[in-house]
C-alpha positions as CSV (number, residue, x, y, z in Angstrom):
1,M,97.6,103.6,100.3
2,A,98.0,105.3,96.9
3,T,94.9,106.0,94.9
4,D,94.6,106.0,91.1
5,K,95.0,109.8,91.2
6,D,98.4,109.4,92.8
7,N,99.8,107.1,90.0
8,D,101.5,108.6,87.1
9,P,100.0,108.1,83.6
10,D,102.7,105.6,82.5
11,L,102.0,103.4,85.5
12,Q,98.3,103.6,84.9
13,A,98.9,102.6,81.2
14,L,101.1,99.7,82.3
15,I,98.5,98.5,84.8
16,Q,95.7,98.6,82.2
17,W,98.0,96.8,79.7
18,C,98.7,94.1,82.3
19,T,95.0,93.7,82.9
20,E,94.5,93.1,79.2
21,V,97.4,90.6,79.2
22,E,95.7,88.8,82.1
23,G,92.5,88.5,80.0
24,F,94.4,86.8,77.2
25,L,96.1,84.4,79.6
26,V,92.7,83.5,81.1
27,A,91.4,82.9,77.6
28,A,94.3,80.6,76.9
29,G,93.3,78.4,79.9
30,A,94.9,79.9,83.0
31,S,92.7,80.8,86.0
32,R,92.5,84.5,86.9
33,E,94.7,83.8,90.0
34,E,97.3,81.9,88.0
35,A,97.4,84.7,85.4
36,Q,97.8,87.4,88.1
37,D,100.5,85.4,89.9
38,Y,102.4,84.8,86.7
39,I,102.3,88.5,85.7
40,E,103.5,89.4,89.2
41,Q,106.4,86.9,89.0
42,E,107.4,88.0,85.5
43,A,106.7,91.7,86.2
44,E,110.1,92.9,84.8
45,W,109.7,90.9,81.6
46,F,106.1,92.2,81.1
47,T,107.2,95.7,81.8
48,D,109.9,95.4,79.1
49,Q,107.3,94.1,76.6
50,F,105.0,97.0,77.4
51,Y,107.8,99.6,76.8
52,D,108.9,97.7,73.6
53,G,105.4,98.3,72.2
54,L,103.9,94.8,72.2
55,T,100.2,94.6,72.4
56,P,98.7,92.7,75.3
57,E,97.8,89.9,73.0
58,E,101.4,89.7,71.6
59,A,102.9,89.7,75.1
60,A,100.5,87.0,76.3
61,K,101.3,84.8,73.2
62,A,105.1,85.4,73.6
63,S,104.9,84.4,77.3
64,L,103.0,81.3,76.5
65,N,105.5,80.3,73.8
66,D,108.4,80.7,76.3
67,Q,107.0,78.0,78.6
């Protein structure tokens, strides 16, 4: 199993960013499990938002508006 030391800095930043997105989704009413599942299901979309420079809050709001 890979450790945090084995992950590249971009991957670490993306993981941290997704963790912050998760917090905003939970604050909007999702359970932690629902938020995690949703981020996993939409991983490509969230990755694009990360590289496009959206903040975690902006990405969470955008994902909620698309539903």
